[in-house]
N, C-alpha and C positions, 0 to 999 in steps of 0.2 A: 606850646612846649618850649622850655628854656634851652638855650644852647649850652652844651657841656662846657664847663669852665676851662678845660685843658685840651680842647679839641686840637688834634694834629701836633701837639707839643711832644717832643721826645724827652722823656724824663727818666733819669738814672737814679736808682735808689740803692744805697748800700745797706747791708744787714736786713734784706727784704724778705727773708724766709720765715720770720716769726715776729710776734709782738707788734710794736709800733711800726716797724718797717713793713711787715706784711699788711697791716691795716692801711698804711699809706699807699702801698702798691695797689691794693684793691680799690681804695678811694679814687686814686688817679685813674685807674682803669675805668671806673664808673663815670668819671668826668671826661672821658674821651681821649685820654693820653695814650701814646705809645709808651709802654712801661718796660724799662730795662732793669731786670731783677739781678742784683748782685749779692752773693752770699758765699760762705765758706764751703758748703757741701752741695754736691750735685743733686742729691735727693731733695733737699730743701728748696733749691732753685726750681727744680722740675715741678714740685707741688705748688709753689707760688705761681709759676707760669700757668699751670693748669687752671688755677682759680681766677687769674686775670683774664685768661682767654674765655673762660666760662661766662664772663661778664661782657663778652663781645669785643674785648680790647686786642689790639695788636701788641705783642709782647715778645721780648727776647731775654735770654738769661745767660749769665756768666758766673763761673766759679772764680771768685776774687778774694784774695787776702789783702786787705787794705794796708797791711804793714809791708807788703812786698811790692815795691814800685813797678817792677816789670809786669806783674799780673794786672795791675791797675792800668798801666799804659797800653797793654795789649787789648784789654776790654774796651777802653775808650777809642782806640784806633779802629776796632771792629765796628763799634757803634757808628762812628763817623763814616766809615766806608759803606755801611749798610743803609744808614738813614740820612746821611748828609749833614747832620747838625746835632747839637745837644742843647736843649732849651732850659732844662732844669736838672740840678744835681741836689739830691737830698743826702747829706752826710749823716746817716742814721747809725751806722755800725758802731757798737760800743760794748765794753765789758766792765765788770767790777771784780776786784780781788781785795776784799776789805780786811783791814787790820788796824789796830791802834798804832800810833807813831812808834811806840817803843817795841812793837812786835812785828812791824811790817818788814818783809824781806826785800832785798834789792830786786829780786825776780818779780815779786808782786808789783813793786813800784814801776819797774821798767816795762812790764807787759801792758799795764793799763795806759801808761804814757804812749807806748808804741801804737796801740790800737786807736785810742780815743783822741789823741792829739796829732801824732805823726800821720795816722791814717787819713784824718781830715785834710791835712796839708797835702798828702800825696794825691788824693782824689781831686781836690780843688785845683791844684797846679796842673794836673793832667787834662782837665777840661777847659781851663781858662783861655788858652790861646784860641780854641774853637769858638768860644763865646765872644771874645774880642773881635775875631774876624767877621763874625756874623752880626756884630753890633748890638747883641741882646743876649740875655740869659739871666737865670736866677740860681743862686747858691743858697741852700738852706742848711743850717748847722744845728745839730742836736746838742743843746746845752742841758741844763737841769736846774731845778731850784737849789740843788747842792752846789751848783756853780755860782749861785747868787749869795747863799747864806752859809755855806759849809755844812759839814755833817760829821758827827762822831764816827771814827773808824774809817773815814774815807779820804785820807790825805791825798792819795793818788788820783782817785776819781774826781774829787773836788778841784784839784789842780788842773785836770784836763778840761773840766767843764767851765772853769774860770777862763782857761786858755782859749777855748773855743769862742768865748765872748770877745776876747782880744782879737782873734782872727776876724770875727764878724765886723767889729768896729773898723779895723784897719782896711780890710778888703772893700768895705762899702765906700770908703774914701778913695781908694785906689781905682776901683772898677766902676763906680757910679758914673763918672764922666764918659765911660765907654759903653754905657747902656746896660750895665749888669747890676742887678740888685742883690745884696747879700743881707740875710737876716738870720736870726736864731730863734729857736723855740726852747723854752725852759719848762719841761713838764714837771709836775709834782709827782706824787706816788701813783703809778698807773698799774692796772692789773695785767702786767706782762708776766711771762714765766719767771723772769729774774726777781720780780717783787713777790709774786704769790708763793715762791719757795720759802719765804720768811716764816718764822713761827707765828701761829695764830695770835698769840698775845702781842707780838710786835705789830702785826697788821691792825689789830684793834686800836693800839696806841696811835698808829699813823692816822687812822680814820678819825680819831677823837680830835686831832689837830686841824681838821678840815671843816670850815664853816658849813660846807654843803653836806657834811656827814658821811661821806663815802670816798672811796678811791676813784680815780678817773679810769676811763676805758681807752684802749689804743685808738679806737675810732674817733674819740674826741680830740686826740692829738693830730690824727690824720686829717681831720676837718680843717685844722689851723694850717697845716702844711699846704693843703689844697688851695686855700684862700691866698696864702702868701705866694704860691707858685703862679697864681692866675693874674690876669691883667687887672682884676679888681683891686689888687694891691700895688698898682703901678707907681704909687708915690711913697711906698713904705720901703725904707732902706736904712740899714745899720741899726735896726732895733732888736730887742730881745723881748719876746712875748712870753710871759709866764702863764702857764696853763695848769693851775694847781688847785682849783676850787677855793682859792683864797687862803691856803694854808699858811702863807707868810704874814697874814694880817696880825 
């Protein structure tokens, strides 16, 4: 029997109540991690916790708005007090508010920047001193193929996902010497609630762009996060792994 990849690792995941975040929480739970579930609503946190615990994992949950630094700091402090360390942070929380440049409101722009970019900064800065003190850690950032190639109607979202790559490259340089690896994952179009809400015609058009002929599953992204979080990826730092079925070819 193989040893679970994330045995005894304390792993904090934002946006963990649905989609890729939930799939990642469950994958980490199956791999032996202590899973710290963070999301906006208590009901979602409770349901994710129940699913993690059903897999036999130790788990704790917090209602966290990543745009509010005080709630982020409070959750991180509680995790540190309860578990003594934080080994992995997955910055998964994110939103979309799409519109063409000519139509995008300042509110739409600011909200996406606030969650997808400032939120990643808040969470990473909140855990980094803990990781530096323990001499190890992994920070995993959710980018997107949109952050590599842009996308019609997603000025705000593309900017954040490009920006997250900038964070990843910079932090890997700053934190690598301190034993902390920082990487990003750039999913293609995945069957999350955010994507499956699109019109059927749009979904068919997306599928047609993928050489594998289908959209990805949240579990397929979670598998990559689990690998990057594990010691198997001990020499991977500062990279962006595209997981898109080859749609950018």
